[in-house]
NUKE-586874 format. One record per atom (N, C-alpha, C): residue in one letter; x, y, z. Coordinates in steps of 0.2 Angstrom, whole numbers, padded with zeros to 4 digits, always signed. Layout:
N
AXYZ...
end
This chain:
327
M-0019+0048+0109M-0014+0048+0104M-0014+0057+0103K-0009+0057+0102K-0008+0065+0100K-0004+0066+0090F-0005+0068+0087F-0002+0067+0082F+0003+0075+0082N+0008+0076+0077N+0012+0081+0078N+0008+0085+0072K+0003+0088+0071K-0003+0092+0067K+0001+0094+0062A+0008+0103+0065A+0012+0103+0059A+0014+0097+0054H+0016+0092+0056H+0020+0089+0053H+0015+0086+0048L+0009+0084+0049L+0004+0081+0046L+0002+0084+0039F+0001+0092+0042F-0002+0097+0038F+0002+0099+0033R+0007+0099+0037R+0014+0101+0029R+0016+0095+0025G+0015+0087+0027G+0015+0085+0024G+0008+0084+0017L+0002+0084+0021L-0004+0084+0018L-0004+0091+0011R-0001+0095+0016R-0003+0101+0007R+0004+0101+0002I+0011+0096+0004I+0016+0094+0001I+0012+0088-0006F+0009+0087-0003F+0004+0080-0007F+0000+0082-0012L-0003+0087-0007L-0011+0089-0014L-0004+0095-0020F-0001+0096-0016F+0002+0104-0022F+0006+0099-0026I+0010+0094-0024I+0016+0091-0031I+0010+0086-0036T+0004+0082-0032T-0004+0080-0035T-0005+0084-0040F-0006+0089-0038F-0011+0092-0042F-0006+0094-0047L+0001+0098-0048L+0006+0100-0052L+0008+0095-0055A+0007+0089-0056A+0009+0082-0060A+0002+0081-0063I-0005+0079-0059I-0012+0079-0067I-0010+0087-0069T-0008+0092-0069T-0010+0097-0071T-0008+0095-0077L+0001+0096-0078L+0003+0096-0084L+0001+0088-0087I+0000+0082-0084I+0000+0077-0089I-0006+0077-0093L-0012+0081-0090L-0020+0081-0093L-0015+0088-0099V-0012+0093-0097V-0010+0100-0103V-0006+0093-0109F-0003+0092-0108F+0000+0087-0112F-0005+0082-0115T-0010+0080-0113T-0011+0075-0116T-0018+0076-0118V-0024+0082-0114V-0030+0082-0117V-0032+0085-0122S-0034+0083-0130S-0036+0085-0135S-0044+0084-0136K-0044+0088-0144K-0053+0086-0145K-0054+0079-0146E-0050+0074-0148E-0052+0065-0146E-0052+0063-0138T-0052+0067-0136T-0053+0067-0128T-0060+0065-0127K-0063+0068-0130K-0072+0069-0128K-0075+0063-0133E-0071+0063-0140E-0074+0055-0142E-0072+0048-0138E-0065+0050-0137E-0063+0043-0133E-0068+0042-0127L-0068+0044-0123L-0072+0046-0118L-0080+0043-0116Q-0082+0044-0123Q-0088+0041-0125Q-0088+0034-0127L-0084+0030-0126L-0083+0021-0126L-0080+0021-0119I-0085+0024-0115I-0083+0020-0106I-0087+0016-0106S-0086+0009-0102S-0089+0006-0101S-0092+0006-0093P-0097+0008-0093P-0099+0009-0083P-0100+0002-0080L-0101-0004-0085L-0100-0011-0081L-0093-0011-0078F-0088-0010-0082F-0080-0013-0083F-0076-0006-0076I-0081+0001-0076I-0079+0003-0072I-0083+0001-0063I-0089+0000-0064I-0091-0005-0057I-0086-0009-0057L-0082-0014-0058L-0077-0018-0059L-0074-0014-0055T-0069-0010-0055T-0063-0005-0055T-0065-0004-0048V-0072-0003-0046V-0073+0000-0042V-0071-0006-0036L-0076-0009-0037L-0076-0018-0033L-0070-0019-0032S-0065-0021-0036S-0058-0023-0035S-0057-0019-0032A-0058-0012-0031A-0053-0009-0026A-0056-0008-0019C-0061-0010-0018C-0064-0013-0011C-0062-0016-0009L-0064-0024-0015L-0061-0031-0012L-0051-0032-0010S-0045-0026-0014S-0040-0027-0012S-0040-0022-0003Q-0047-0018-0001Q-0043-0017+0006Q-0049-0021+0008F-0052-0022+0008F-0058-0030+0013F-0052-0032+0013F-0048-0038+0008F-0043-0043+0012F-0037-0040+0015N-0037-0033+0016N-0030-0030+0017N-0032-0030+0024I-0038-0028+0025I-0039-0028+0031I-0041-0036+0037W-0046-0041+0033W-0046-0045+0035W-0041-0049+0037R-0033-0050+0032R-0028-0054+0033R-0025-0049+0041L-0024-0043+0042L-0022-0040+0049L-0024-0044+0055R-0032-0048+0055R-0036-0049+0059R-0030-0056+0061Y-0029-0060+0054Y-0025-0067+0053Y-0018-0064+0058I-0015-0061+0054I-0009-0057+0058I-0007-0058+0064I-0013-0055+0068I-0016-0054+0076I-0018-0061+0075K-0020-0063+0074K-0022-0071+0078K-0017-0076+0078A-0014-0077+0072A-0007-0080+0074A-0001-0079+0081L-0002-0071+0083L+0000-0070+0087L-0004-0071+0096G-0009-0075+0095G-0013-0077+0098G-0017-0072+0102K-0018-0070+0100K-0024-0062+0099K-0029-0062+0097E-0033-0055+0098E-0038-0051+0093E-0038-0047+0093I-0040-0045+0087I-0043-0037+0084I-0052-0036+0082S-0052-0032+0083S-0059-0032+0080S-0060-0029+0074W-0066-0028+0069W-0068-0029+0061W-0066-0021+0064S-0069-0016+0067S-0070-0008+0070S-0062-0009+0068G-0058-0011+0072G-0050-0009+0073G-0047-0010+0069A-0048-0017+0067A-0042-0018+0058A-0043-0014+0053F-0051-0013+0054F-0051-0005+0048F-0050+0001+0050Y-0050+0003+0054Y-0045+0012+0059Y-0037+0009+0056Y-0035+0003+0060Y-0031+0002+0058Y-0028+0001+0049T-0029-0002+0047T-0029-0004+0038T-0031+0005+0036I-0039+0008+0035I-0040+0012+0033I-0038+0018+0034G-0036+0019+0039G-0032+0028+0045G-0027+0026+0040G-0022+0021+0044G-0016+0020+0042G-0015+0022+0032L-0020+0022+0028L-0018+0023+0020L-0018+0031+0022F-0023+0036+0024F-0024+0042+0025F-0014+0045+0027L-0013+0044+0033L-0006+0045+0037L+0001+0042+0034G-0001+0037+0030G+0004+0035+0025G+0005+0039+0020G-0001+0041+0015G+0000+0046+0011G+0002+0051+0012V+0003+0055+0016V+0006+0062+0018V+0012+0063+0022T+0014+0055+0021T+0022+0057+0024T+0025+0052+0018P+0033+0056+0019P+0036+0051+0015P+0038+0041+0016L+0037+0040+0010L+0042+0034+0012L+0037+0027+0015Q+0028+0034+0017Q+0023+0030+0019Q+0023+0028+0028V+0025+0029+0031V+0026+0027+0037V+0021+0031+0041G+0021+0034+0040G+0015+0039+0045G+0009+0035+0051G+0008+0029+0046G+0002+0025+0049G+0006+0022+0054V+0010+0022+0054V+0015+0016+0061V+0013+0020+0070P+0012+0025+0071P+0009+0027+0079P+0001+0027+0080L-0003+0028+0074L-0009+0025+0074L-0008+0017+0075Q-0006+0015+0071Q-0007+0006+0072Q-0003+0004+0077L-0001+0006+0083L+0002+0006+0089L-0001+0007+0092Y-0006+0012+0093Y-0009+0014+0096Y-0016+0009+0098I-0020+0009+0090I-0024+0004+0089I-0024-0004+0093C-0015-0006+0091C-0015-0011+0095C-0016-0012+0104R-0013-0007+0105R-0014-0007+0115R-0020-0007+0116R-0026-0003+0112R-0031-0002+0113R-0035-0008+0113E-0031-0016+0109E-0035-0020+0107E-0032-0025+0113D-0026-0021+0118D-0023-0027+0123D-0016-0032+0118I-0014-0028+0112I-0011-0030+0110I-0002-0026+0113T+0000-0030+0115T+0008-0027+0117T+0013-0023+0112I+0018-0018+0114I+0021-0016+0111I+0023-0021+0104P+0029-0025+0109P+0030-0029+0104P+0028-0034+0097E+0021-0036+0102E+0016-0040+0097E+0017-0035+0092A+0013-0029+0093A+0012-0025+0087A+0016-0023+0084S+0022-0021+0086S+0030-0021+0082S+0028-0028+0077A+0026-0032+0078A+0028-0039+0077A+0025-0040+0071A+0018-0036+0072A+0012-0036+0066A+0014-0031+0059I+0015-0025+0063I+0018-0021+0057I+0022-0023+0052F+0027-0026+0058F+0034-0029+0052F+0030-0035+0048T+0027-0040+0049T+0025-0045+0045T+0020-0043+0040R+0016-0038+0042R+0010-0036+0036R+0015-0033+0030G+0020-0031+0032G+0025-0030+0027G+0027-0035+0023L+0031-0040+0030L+0036-0044+0026L+0033-0047+0021L+0025-0049+0021L+0020-0054+0019L+0020-0050+0012S+0017-0046+0012S+0017-0044+0005S+0025-0045-0001F+0030-0042+0006F+0037-0044+0001F+0037-0050-0004F+0033-0056+0001F+0037-0062-0001F+0032-0063-0006V+0028-0062-0007V+0021-0063-0011V+0026-0062-0021L+0029-0056-0018L+0034-0054-0026L+0038-0061-0029P+0038-0061-0027P+0043-0070-0030P+0040-0074-0034L+0033-0075-0032L+0029-0079-0035L+0025-0075-0042L+0027-0067-0040L+0027-0063-0048L+0032-0063-0052A+0039-0063-0050A+0042-0062-0055A+0043-0064-0061P+0043-0071-0064P+0042-0075-0068P+0038-0072-0072L+0032-0071-0072L+0026-0065-0076L+0029-0059-0075V+0032-0055-0072V+0035-0049-0074V+0039-0050-0079Y+0046-0055-0078Y+0050-0054-0083Y+0051-0058-0089Y+0044-0062-0089Y+0043-0064-0096Y+0038-0059-0100Y+0038-0053-0098Y+0032-0047-0103Y+0036-0041-0100R+0043-0040-0098R+0045-0036-0100R+0050-0033-0107V+0049-0040-0110V+0054-0039-0117V+0046-0036-0122Y+0040-0036-0117Y+0033-0032-0125Y+0034-0023-0125F+0036-0021-0120F+0037-0016-0118F+0043-0011-0119T+0043-0007-0125T+0050-0004-0129T+0050+0002-0122A+0047+0006-0120A+0051+0010-0114A+0057+0009-0112G+0062+0012-0110G+0068+0012-0109G+0066+0012-0099M+0061+0015-0098M+0058+0018-0089M+0056+0010-0088M+0053+0005-0093M+0051+0000-0088M+0056-0005-0088Q+0062-0005-0092Q+0067-0009-0090Q+0071-0006-0084G+0070-0001-0086G+0075+0003-0079G+0071+0001-0071I+0064+0001-0073I+0059+0000-0066I+0061-0007-0064V+0062-0012-0068V+0063-0019-0066V+0067-0021-0064K+0074-0018-0067K+0080-0019-0065K+0082-0016-0058Y+0078-0010-0058Y+0080-0007-0049Y+0075-0010-0044L+0069-0015-0046L+0065-0018-0042L+0066-0024-0041S+0073-0027-0043S+0075-0034-0045S+0081-0033-0040I+0086-0026-0041I+0090-0028-0035I+0089-0024-0032F+0085-0021-0029F+0082-0019-0021F+0076-0022-0018Y+0073-0029-0021Y+0069-0032-0018Y+0075-0039-0017G+0080-0039-0021G+0085-0045-0020G+0089-0042-0015V+0091-0039-0015V+0096-0034-0010V+0094-0035-0003G+0084-0031-0001G+0080-0032+0005G+0077-0041+0006I+0077-0044+0004I+0078-0052+0004I+0083-0052+0008S+0090-0054+0004S+0097-0056+0006S+0096-0050+0013L+0097-0047+0013L+0097-0042+0020L+0095-0047+0026F+0086-0050+0022F+0083-0050+0028F+0085-0055+0032I+0086-0060+0028I+0090-0067+0029I+0095-0066+0033F+0102-0063+0030F+0108-0064+0035F+0103-0059+0040V+0100-0056+0041V+0098-0050+0048V+0097-0058+0055I+0089-0060+0050I+0087-0065+0054I+0091-0069+0057A+0096-0075+0052A+0100-0080+0054A+0107-0078+0060K+0108-0071+0059K+0114-0068+0062K+0110-0062+0067T+0104-0062+0070T+0103-0056+0075T+0109-0060+0082D+0110-0062+0085D+0115-0064+0090D+0120-0059+0087W+0123-0061+0083W+0130-0057+0081W+0130-0050+0080L+0126-0050+0075L+0124-0040+0075L+0123-0037+0082T+0119-0040+0084T+0115-0035+0092T+0125-0033+0096K+0128-0039+0095K+0133-0036+0099K+0137-0030+0097K+0137-0031+0089K+0142-0027+0087K+0140-0021+0086F+0130-0019+0086F+0127-0013+0083F+0123-0014+0090K+0120-0009+0092K+0117-0006+0094K+0110-0001+0091G+0105-0002+0092G+0100+0004+0091G+0092+0000+0090K+0086+0003+0089K+0082+0001+0091K+0078-0002+0086F+0082-0003+0079F+0082-0007+0072F+0084-0015+0075F+0088-0014+0077F+0092-0022+0080F+0086-0025+0085K+0085-0019+0091K+0080-0022+0095K+0073-0025+0094G+0071-0022+0087G+0064-0022+0085G+0065-0030+0083V+0072-0029+0079V+0073-0038+0075V+0073-0043+0081V+0075-0041+0087V+0077-0048+0090V+0070-0048+0094E+0065-0043+0095E+0057-0043+0097E+0055-0047+0091F+0054-0047+0085F+0051-0050+0081F+0053-0055+0082K+0058-0058+0080K+0061-0066+0082K+0060-0069+0086E+0058-0068+0095E+0056-0069+0098E+0047-0072+0100V+0046-0066+0096V+0037-0066+0095V+0036-0074+0090F+0040-0072+0086F+0040-0076+0077F+0040-0084+0082R+0048-0084+0087R+0047-0089+0089R+0038-0095+0093K+0041-0089+0097K+0034-0092+0100K+0028-0090+0100E+0025-0088+0096E+0018-0087+0092E+0017-0087+0087F+0020-0085+0083F+0019-0089+0074F+0018-0095+0073V+0026-0099+0076V+0027-0106+0074V+0019-0110+0080K+0018-0109+0082K+0011-0113+0085K+0005-0112+0079R+0004-0106+0076R-0001-0106+0075R+0001-0103+0069K+0002-0109+0063K+0006-0109+0055K-0002-0107+0052G-0009-0112+0051G-0010-0111+0049G-0015-0105+0048A-0016-0098+0054A-0018-0091+0057A-0011-0089+0050F-0007-0092+0052F+0000-0088+0049F-0003-0087+0041F-0003-0093+0037F-0003-0095+0031F-0011-0094+0029N-0015-0093+0033N-0022-0086+0030N-0019-0082+0029A-0015-0080+0032A-0013-0070+0030A-0011-0072+0025Y-0006-0076+0023Y-0002-0075+0017Y-0007-0075+0012L-0012-0082+0013L-0017-0081+0008L-0022-0075+0005L-0022-0070+0013L-0027-0065+0010L-0022-0060+0009T-0015-0060+0011T-0012-0053+0006T-0012-0054+0001A-0009-0062-0002A-0009-0062-0010A-0018-0060-0013L-0023-0060-0011L-0027-0060-0013L-0031-0053-0015S-0027-0050-0007S-0030-0041-0007S-0023-0039-0014L-0017-0043-0016L-0013-0039-0020L-0017-0041-0027V-0020-0049-0028V-0023-0048-0035V-0027-0043-0038F-0032-0042-0033F-0039-0035-0032F-0034-0032-0035N-0029-0026-0030N-0025-0023-0033N-0023-0021-0042F-0019-0027-0043F-0019-0029-0049F-0021-0028-0055L-0029-0031-0053L-0035-0030-0060L-0035-0024-0060I-0033-0022-0054I-0037-0011-0056I-0034-0010-0063A-0028-0010-0064A-0024-0008-0070A-0030-0010-0076F-0030-0015-0079F-0035-0020-0085F-0040-0017-0084L-0045-0018-0079L-0051-0016-0079L-0054-0008-0078L-0048-0004-0074L-0050+0003-0080L-0049+0006-0085L-0045+0000-0089L-0042+0000-0096L-0047+0001-0100R-0051-0008-0097R-0056-0010-0103R-0065-0003-0100G-0063+0000-0097G-0068+0003-0093G-0068+0009-0099L-0062+0012-0100L-0060+0018-0104L-0062+0017-0111G-0062+0011-0114G-0064+0009-0118G-0056+0006-0124V-0052+0005-0119V-0044+0003-0123V-0044-0005-0120R-0044-0006-0125R-0044-0017-0127R-0036-0019-0126A-0035-0019-0120A-0028-0020-0118A-0028-0026-0117D-0020-0029-0117D-0021-0034-0116D-0018-0037-0108F-0022-0041-0103F-0022-0044-0098F-0017-0044-0096F-0012-0046-0098F-0006-0049-0094F+0002-0042-0093K+0000-0038-0101K+0004-0033-0100K+0001-0027-0095A-0006-0026-0092A-0007-0022-0090A-0007-0023-0084T-0009-0030-0081T-0006-0031-0075T+0001-0032-0071V+0006-0032-0077V+0013-0033-0075V+0014-0026-0074L+0011-0022-0078L+0012-0013-0076L+0010-0012-0070Q+0004-0013-0067Q+0000-0013-0061Q+0005-0016-0056I+0008-0021-0056I+0011-0025-0052I+0020-0021-0051I+0022-0019-0056I+0029-0016-0056I+0028-0008-0051L+0021-0005-0053L+0022+0000-0053L+0019-0002-0043T+0016-0004-0041T+0014-0006-0036T+0021-0008-0029Y+0026-0010-0033Y+0032-0013-0029Y+0034-0008-0030G+0036-0004-0034G+0040+0000-0036G+0039+0007-0033L+0032+0008-0032L+0032+0016-0028L+0032+0016-0021A+0031+0009-0017A+0031+0006-0011A+0036+0012-0009F+0043+0013-0007F+0046+0017-0006F+0051+0024-0008M+0044+0028-0011M+0046+0033-0014M+0046+0037-0009P+0051+0041-0008P+0050+0047-0005P+0048+0052-0003T+0041+0057-0009T+0037+0058-0007T+0031+0057-0006P+0029+0063-0001P+0022+0057+0004P+0019+0055-0002G+0017+0051+0001G+0013+0045-0002G+0015+0044-0011A+0021+0047-0014A+0024+0045-0021A+0020+0051-0026S+0017+0055-0022S+0016+0059-0027S+0019+0063-0027G+0018+0064-0038G+0020+0066-0043G+0026+0060-0046L+0027+0055-0042L+0033+0051-0046L+0027+0047-0045A+0022+0042-0045A+0019+0037-0043A+0012+0039-0054E+0011+0046-0051E+0009+0048-0059E+0013+0050-0065G+0019+0052-0064G+0024+0054-0071G+0027+0044-0073S+0027+0040-0065S+0029+0033-0068S+0024+0030-0070A+0017+0029-0070A+0010+0028-0075A+0009+0030-0083Y+0012+0035-0080Y+0011+0039-0088Y+0017+0037-0091G+0023+0035-0089G+0028+0034-0094G+0029+0027-0094L+0026+0023-0090L+0023+0017-0092L+0015+0015-0097F+0013+0018-0094F+0005+0014-0099F+0004+0019-0105R+0009+0023-0108R+0009+0026-0115R+0006+0022-0119D+0013+0015-0121D+0013+0011-0122D+0005+0006-0123L+0002+0009-0119L-0002+0003-0119L-0011+0009-0122V-0012+0015-0120V-0015+0020-0120V-0016+0025-0125P-0020+0026-0128P-0020+0031-0134P-0018+0038-0130K-0015+0042-0134K-0011+0048-0132K-0019+0053-0126S-0023+0052-0131S-0028+0058-0131S-0033+0057-0120I-0029+0052-0121I-0036+0048-0115I-0029+0045-0111L-0022+0045-0109L-0019+0046-0107L-0021+0050-0099G-0019+0053-0100G-0020+0059-0095G-0027+0057-0089V-0032+0058-0093V-0037+0055-0089V-0037+0048-0085Y-0031+0042-0090Y-0033+0035-0087Y-0027+0036-0081V-0024+0042-0082V-0017+0041-0075V-0021+0045-0069V-0024+0049-0070V-0030+0054-0064V-0034+0045-0062L-0039+0043-0064L-0040+0038-0064L-0038+0034-0060W-0033+0031-0063W-0030+0025-0061W-0028+0027-0054R-0023+0035-0054R-0022+0033-0048R-0028+0035-0040F-0033+0038-0044F-0039+0038-0039F-0042+0033-0036F-0042+0026-0039F-0043+0020-0039F-0038+0016-0036T-0031+0017-0036T-0028+0016-0031T-0024+0019-0025S-0025+0025-0025S-0023+0029-0021S-0028+0034-0018Y-0029+0038-0022Y-0034+0045-0015Y-0038+0043-0014L-0044+0037-0015L-0049+0035-0014L-0048+0033-0005G-0042+0028-0006G-0040+0025+0000G-0039+0029+0006M-0038+0035+0004M-0033+0041+0008M-0041+0045+0010I-0044+0046+0006I-0051+0051+0006I-0054+0044+0012I-0056+0040+0012I-0059+0034+0016I-0054+0036+0023G-0047+0036+0021G-0043+0034+0026G-0044+0042+0032G-0046+0047+0026G-0045+0052+0031G-0053+0054+0036I-0056+0053+0034I-0065+0052+0034I-0063+0046+0042A-0063+0041+0039A-0061+0036+0046A-0057+0039+0053L-0051+0040+0049L-0045+0046+0055L-0051+0049+0061S-0056+0055+0058S-0056+0059+0059S-0062+0057+0063R-0065+0052+0061R-0070+0049+0065R-0069+0046+0073F-0061+0043+0070F-0060+0038+0076F-0059+0042+0082L-0055+0048+0079L-0052+0055+0084L-0058+0057+0089V-0062+0056+0085V-0067+0060+0089V-0070+0055+0094E-0070+0046+0092E-0072+0044+0098E-0067+0042+0104I-0059+0042+0103I-0055+0042+0107I-0058+0049+0112K-0057+0054+0110K-0061+0061+0115K-0064+0059+0119T-0069+0055+0115T-0077+0053+0118T-0076+0049+0124D-0072+0042+0122D-0068+0039+0128D-0067+0041+0136E-0060+0045+0131E-0058+0049+0136E-0063+0054+0142G-0067+0057+0139G-0069+0061+0143G-0075+0056+0146K-0078+0050+0142K-0083+0045+0150K-0079+0045+0155E-0072+0042+0151E-0066+0041+0156E-0065+0046+0164K-0064+0051+0163K-0064+0057+0167K-0070+0058+0171I-0074+0056+0166I-0081+0058+0171I-0080+0052+0175A-0081+0045+0174A-0080+0039+0178A-0077+0040+0186D-0070+0044+0183D-0065+0045+0188D-0067+0048+0193S-0068+0053+0190S-0072+0060+0195S-0076+0061+0202
end
């Protein structure tokens, strides 16, 4: 497997530069004499729970992939699912719209004897399951949005409503009218939709139990992700309302999924600063934003980068063994 190293390192440099700039600006405008006093209120227990919540979120994220593949009538090893998911976090983090993990995921699926159409269906379904958890959360988001005064909050809620509402409508339309659309339009996208429908009809429908388990594990992965904001606030000694903190985490999770900068760098930090300032004292807001991004993004990217490096070494080792065996 080959990556375009120039694009990869360029994306990483852009991510690091924007992230460093955003963090520096936020800390400059928030750190004060009171910050040191606020940090003395840190609760080690809740910091540990924050770490645990972040880890469980990724554990269920890995586990759900195994059930998605199982719903296709195939199997993927735990190591394959780990590299697929965690390695994808790093590659997605250094590319716009978080699409950089797709080549890695397709390659891993091929190594696990999963065909390209099946692998494409798995990637599409993985995103789709997260997409369809949102309607279950919408009542909570709409109920609590009125408790926030920031115009930014109202704007993001409207954006999410329109974006995901249109997205779900388009998905239903494309799936319902695939045959008609493929006659009118050509391209990889519609070819991919046709392949997804075929796989769904032939495989997913046969294994509704595995598909339902994948959906439940998706929901569990997201639930532990949504808990991070509240647990981290408590870890920093901020007694925030549980539902308000969770709603903000939900909004940011879905709102940042399609941001154009690598890993949503800059936009994520700025959005968190704008939204959480209603809940967090200014003296500790910058510290909170940095830690929040660490547990929701940076940590996964760091582990993903290490995992990807190890995976590439394994590939080279395997290729070397194959050459020796063939000679």
